[in-house]
C-alpha positions, 0 to 999 in steps of 0.5 A, spaced: 296 122 749 289 119 751 284 125 751 277 123 755 270 126 753 263 125 756 257 124 753 250 124 757 243 123 754 238 124 759 230 123 758 224 122 762 225 115 764 233 114 764 240 118 764 245 114 759 252 117 760 259 115 757 266 116 758 270 115 752 277 117 749 280 120 743 282 113 740 274 111 740 274 107 746 268 107 751 272 106 757 265 107 762 258 107 761 252 107 766 245 108 765 241 111 771 235 114 773 232 120 770 235 127 771 229 131 768 229 138 772 222 139 771 220 133 775 225 133 780 227 138 786 234 141 785 237 137 791 234 130 788 237 132 781 244 133 784 243 126 788 242 123 782 248 125 778 252 124 784 250 117 784 251 116 776 258 119 776 260 115 782 258 108 779 261 111 772 268 112 775 268 106 779 268 102 773 274 105 770 279 100 773 275 094 769 276 097 762 283 095 760 283 099 753 284 106 756 289 104 762 291 112 762 284 113 764 284 108 770 285 114 775 281 119 778 287 124 776 284 125 770 281 131 766 275 131 761 277 135 755 269 136 753 262 134 754 256 134 751 249 133 755 242 132 751 238 133 757 230 134 758 228 141 759 234 144 757 231 149 752 229 153 758 235 158 760 234 157 768 234 149 767 239 149 762 244 152 768 241 148 773 243 142 769 250 144 768 251 146 775 249 139 777 253 136 772 259 140 774 259 140 781 258 132 782 263 130 777 269 127 781 274 130 776 275 137 772 271 138 766 274 144 761 268 145 757 261 142 757 255 144 753 248 142 755 242 142 750 235 139 749 235 131 749 232 132 742 238 134 739 242 127 741 236 123 739 236 127 732 244 126 731 243 118 733 240 118 726 243 123 722 251 122 725 250 130 726 247 132 720 240 136 719 234 133 719 227 132 723 226 127 729 220 125 732 221 122 739 215 118 742 218 116 749 215 118 755 213 125 752 213 127 745 216 132 741 218 134 734 225 137 733 229 140 727 235 142 725 236 146 718 242 146 714 244 153 716 244 150 723 237 154 725 233 149 730 226 149 732 221 145 736 214 143 736 210 140 742 213 137 747 211 142 752 210 136 758 204 131 760 200 137 763 199 141 756 201 136 750 205 130 749 200 127 745 202 120 742 207 119 747 207 113 752 204 117 757 198 119 753 197 112 751 197 109 758 193 115 760 188 113 755 188 106 757 186 108 764 181 113 762 178 107 757 178 102 763 174 107 768 169 109 762 168 102 761 167 101 769 162 107 769 158 104 763 160 110 759 164 107 754 165 100 751 168 094 754 175 093 754 180 087 755 185 093 758 181 093 764 183 086 766 190 087 763 191 093 768 188 089 774 193 084 773 199 089 771 198 092 778 196 086 782 189 089 784 182 087 785 178 093 783 180 099 778 179 104 784 185 101 787 189 104 781 188 111 784 193 111 789 198 108 785 197 112 779 197 119 783 204 117 787 208 118 780 203 119 775 207 121 769 212 115 770 206 110 771 202 112 766 208 111 761 210 105 763 203 102 761 204 103 754 207 096 752 200 093 756 196 097 751 200 095 745 199 088 747 192 089 747 191 092 741 196 086 738 191 081 740 185 085 737 182 089 743 178 095 739 179 100 744 186 099 745 187 099 737 184 106 737 188 108 742 194 106 738 191 109 732 190 116 735 197 116 738 200 115 731 196 120 728 198 125 733 205 123 732 204 124 724 201 131 725 208 133 729 212 130 723 208 134 718 208 140 721 216 139 722 216 138 715 213 144 713 218 148 717 223 146 713 220 148 706 224 143 702 221 136 699 227 132 702 228 132 709 232 126 714 226 124 719 228 120 725 224 116 729 226 116 736 223 113 743 221 106 745 214 107 742 216 106 735 219 100 737 212 097 737 210 093 731 203 095 732 205 102 732 210 101 726 204 097 722 199 103 724 205 108 721 206 105 715 198 106 713 199 113 713 206 115 712 207 119 706 215 120 706 221 116 708 223 115 716 228 111 719 230 109 726 237 109 729 241 103 730 244 106 736 241 109 743 241 117 743 247 117 747 251 116 741 248 123 739 251 126 745 258 123 743 257 126 736 256 133 739 262 132 743 266 131 737 263 136 733 266 141 737 272 138 737 273 138 729 270 131 728 273 125 728 270 120 723 274 114 725 272 115 732 265 116 731 265 109 727 268 105 733 263 108 738 257 107 734 259 100 733 260 099 740 254 102 742 250 098 737 252 092 740 251 094 747 
C-alpha cells in the first residue's frame, strides 16, 4: 500500500513543497511564492497556499511512479512544514490552519516548525548541529544532542538580520546615496543599481524600493557581490561586513553547545557566492559544510523522523532532490 507524505519549506522568498510516498518516490513538487506570515495578511497567506497546492496536485497525473496517488481520493498520513515565523505560537497556528484548510485532501498529522530546522537537517540528515542561514534574512539555529533547540538572531530586517541578503542590498543602496550626497566614497554600485532598475537617477529608486523593500533589497545581493568580485572597494567592504556578522552568529552558536566539535551547516543563497566563500575562508576557524540538497529535504527528514525513519527512502529522495 502506498502511503503519502507532505514536506514543506517556506522561507522569505519562496515555498518549496514536495509530495512523496513510502517507496521514496517524489510524486509532485512545486516551488511557489513566499508564505511568511510576518510579511502577509492572513487572507494572502491562504491564497498563496491555495495556489501552491492547486498546482501541486494538478501534477499528480503526470507522474507514473506512484499510480495509487493519481487521484484526489487520497490521504496524507503525515506532513512536516519548516516555515519562517513558526516560532511564535500564534503564527504557528496561523500557518497550520492555512496549510490544512487549503490542502485538497485530508492530512492526518501536521507539524509546523521554524524553517531553520529544515535547513539544518538538509545538512545533517536529521542529526544535531548548528545552521547559519544567510538568505533574505539571517539566523543561527541549533539542535543539541538531547533535542534542546535555540536560536540567535533572525529577528527580522527591522531589528537584526545582519549579514543577510537584505543587509547586503540595503548597505549597497545606502552607499550609493552617500556617494551621491558627497558623504562617502564613489562606488561602481551607483551605475550597477541604475542599470538594474533601468532608471536615470538614484532618486528614482526610492518609490521602487519602498513598494516592497525587503524583497527588493535582498534581490540586490548578487549585484553587490559581482561588484566586489570586480574590485569595487565599497562593495568589498559590504561583503566583508556581512561575513563578519555571520561569523558572529556562528561563534555565538558554537559557545551555546559547550563542546569542541559541532556540525555547522551553511544554508541560504548568500553562501553560494564565491566572493562570500573566499572572505569566509579567511576568518573561519572550524569546519562548515553546505548541503547538496535544498532545505525541503530537511522537511522530508522531519516527516520520516516522526514515522520512525527510513534510511532507504531518505537516500532515494536525497538523490532525486540533489539532481533536481
